[in-house]
C-alpha positions in Angstrom: -4.9 -5.9 9.2 -3.5 -2.7 7.6 -3.0 -3.2 3.8 -1.7 -0.8 1.1 -5.1 1.0 0.5 -5.5 1.6 4.2 -2.0 3.0 4.5 -2.6 5.2 1.5 -5.7 6.7 3.2 -3.7 7.2 6.4 -1.1 9.1 4.4 -3.6 11.3 2.6 -5.3 12.3 5.9 -1.9 12.9 7.5 -0.7 15.0 4.6 -3.7 17.3 5.0 -3.2 17.7 8.7 0.5 18.0 9.4 2.5 19.4 6.4 4.1 22.7 7.4 4.0 22.1 11.1 7.2 21.7 13.2 7.9 19.1 15.8 7.9 20.5 19.3 8.4 17.3 21.3 8.8 13.5 20.8 7.6 10.8 23.2 6.3 7.2 23.3 7.7 3.7 23.8 10.3 4.2 21.1 11.8 6.9 23.4 11.1 5.4 26.8 11.8 1.7 26.4 15.5 1.8 26.2 18.3 0.5 28.4 18.6 2.6 31.6 22.2 3.6 30.6 20.8 5.3 27.5 17.8 7.2 29.0 19.9 10.4 29.5 21.0 10.3 25.8 18.9 11.6 22.9 17.4 9.1 20.5 17.5 9.5 16.7 13.8 10.7 17.0 15.0 13.7 19.1 16.7 15.1 16.0 13.2 15.8 14.6 12.6 18.4 17.3 12.3 21.9 15.7 12.1 20.4 12.2 9.4 21.3 9.7 7.4 18.6 7.9 7.6 18.9 4.2 5.7 15.9 2.8 4.0 12.6 3.6 4.2 9.7 1.2 3.2 6.0 1.2 4.5 2.9 -0.5 2.5 -0.3 0.3 2.2 -0.6 4.1 5.0 2.0 4.7 4.4 5.7 5.4 7.1 8.3 5.1 7.2 11.7 6.8 9.8 13.9 5.2 11.4 16.8 7.1 13.3 20.0 6.1 16.4 18.6 7.7 16.7 15.9 5.1 15.5 13.2 7.6 12.6 10.9 7.0 10.5 9.1 9.6 9.5 5.7 8.2 6.4 4.1 9.8 5.4 0.5 9.0 1.9 -0.4 10.3 2.7 -4.1 10.8 -0.5 -6.2 11.3 -2.6 -3.8 13.3 -1.1 -0.3 13.4 -3.1 2.9 13.6 -2.9 6.6 14.0 -4.5 9.1 16.4 -4.6 12.8 15.9 -5.0 14.9 19.1 -5.8 11.7 21.0 -9.0 11.1 19.1 -10.0 7.7 17.8 -10.7 8.3 14.0 -8.7 5.5 12.3 -10.9 2.6 11.1 -8.1 0.2 11.9 -8.3 1.2 15.5 -12.0 0.2 15.9 -11.1 -3.4 15.3 -8.9 -3.5 18.5 -10.2 -5.0 21.7 -7.5 -3.4 23.8 -5.8 -0.1 23.0 -2.1 0.2 24.2 -1.6 2.7 26.9 1.2 4.5 25.1 1.9 5.1 21.5 5.0 3.7 19.8 5.9 7.3 18.8 4.1 10.5 19.5 5.0 13.8 17.7 3.8 17.0 19.4 3.6 19.5 16.5 2.8 23.2 16.4 -1.0 22.6 16.2 -1.6 18.9 16.4 -0.4 15.7 18.1 0.2 12.6 16.0 0.3 9.3 17.9 1.4 6.1 16.1 0.4 2.8 17.7 1.3 -0.8 17.1 3.8 0.0 14.4 7.6 0.1 13.8 9.3 3.5 13.4 12.8 4.5 12.3 14.7 7.5 11.0 16.1 7.2 7.5 17.9 9.6 5.2 15.3 11.5 3.2 17.3 11.5 -0.1 17.8 7.7 -0.1 14.1 7.1 0.9 12.9 9.4 -1.9 15.1 7.6 -4.4 13.7 4.2 -3.2 10.1 5.6 -3.4 10.7 7.0 -6.9 12.0 3.6 -8.0 9.2 1.5 -6.5 6.1 3.7 -6.6 4.9 2.5 -10.0 4.6 -1.0 -8.5 2.2 0.1 -5.8 -1.4 -0.8 -6.6 -2.5 2.5 -4.9 -0.5 4.6 -7.3 -2.7 6.6 -9.6 -0.7 5.5 -12.7 -0.6 1.8 -11.7 
């Protein structure tokens, strides 16, 4: 099960890999598993295409990816979520899985890397509101350096 410290490690690794890159394409179950009538319409995740990643932060089991557009991708790793970079299995939370899902929940094709998020929930939020919430609650996070 992903706990706060595991999420913090995911965030630090992600921060080192993806900050400064732009989103080229989005895919995954969050895009494809929609009603047929909506398949020809863009999802909120499509708004990330062309946007530059500015920062990655964590708060408990949540991970936030902030974009230059003012948007924020919130990822909650639920009970068993994990991340793959460039389709390589490096996340310790993945090694505990007996069966790996065929498709990620959300996949971001970036300038240099591909980030695949599995067994998690994802949503787009306003970056300003998310940053304000993070600022208000980060001192309660046991992974915060000043806790």
